[in-house]
C-alpha positions, 0 to 999 in steps of 0.5 A, a space after each residue: 457827857 464825859 469825853 473819853 479819847 483812846 491814844 494808841 502809840 504803835 507804829 504798826 498798822 496792823 497793831 495787836 495793840 490797836 485791837 485791845 484799845 478797841 475792845 476797851 472802847 467798844 466796852 465802855 460804849 456798850 456796858 457803860 453808857 454815857 461816854 463820847 469816845 474817840 480814838 487817836 492812833 499817833 502813827 497817824 500824825 504827820 512824823 516831820 511835824 510831830 518829831 519837830 515838835 510842830 505844835 501850830 501845825 493843823 493835825 497836831 494842834 487838832 491831837 493835842 486839843 482832843 487830849 486837852 477836851 477829854 475827860 479820861 484817856 486810855 493810852 496804850 502802846 506795845 512794850 519796845 525795848 522794855 518800855 513804851 514806845 519812841 512814837 508814843 513819847 514823841 507825842 507826850 513831849 508835846 504836851 504841856 507839863 499839866 497836860 494830863 491835870 484833872 483827867 483820868 487815865 486808863 494805861 495798856 500794855 501789849 508784849 511778847 513776854 511777861 518780862 515786860 508786865 512792869 512796863 506800865 509801873 515802872 516806865 509808863 506811869 511815872 511820866 502820866 503822873 509828871 503830866 498832872 493825872 488826876 488818877 492813874 487807874 490800875 493797868 493791863 498787860 495784855 500777851 500778844 499771844 492772846 490777841 488772836 487775829 484771822 479772816 474773821 473780826 479780831 479777838 481776845 482770849 477769854 482770860 485776857 478779855 475778862 481781865 481787860 474788861 475788869 481794868 476797863 470797869 474800874 477805869 469807868 467808875 473812876 471816871 464817873 466818880 471824877 465827874 460828880 461835882 463835890 458839894 461844898 461843906 457848910 459852914 456850921 453856925 456858932 452854937 449857942 454856948 459859943 455866942 454866950 462865951 463870946 458875949 460874955 468876954 465881949 461885956 467883961 472886958 475892960 
């Protein structure tokens, strides 16, 4: 069963980014049976240990192990100052250089303006690639205004939800494809013509 981790990098306790990540996880659970899912909110890690890069401290160590054990990751962040959050960067900096090697990653971002829609491709994707991600799928930018919050359950506007779920489906397909072992290519036996030519060459050699 592929393991999937949703990593959220918002410093807010009432984060729209977390709402988007939760929607993605719920869709994976209901529409794509067979995934083992978990969530890691970086804001819940001890700040002093995170900023001091104390990898050996219990909570930091467990968080890094969760990333290492995951086959796929959803990495979600709000956009601050045209980039992903410093909180997320602090955590990604703790990963080894190949910390995402062999993993499939879905990047998600939220923000208040479409002016930040390229943050995923120009800020986040290069970092994920540098960490060795096997496949960074097409991410999604979700406008804050499409995340509706009220007395009931948080939800996305239909057009935003449809776009997000399409990205999640593509991510699930890529994750499944990555988990299928590749069959070894059989080595072809030498043809009779090749074998005959080789034998003739040996027989006529001086």
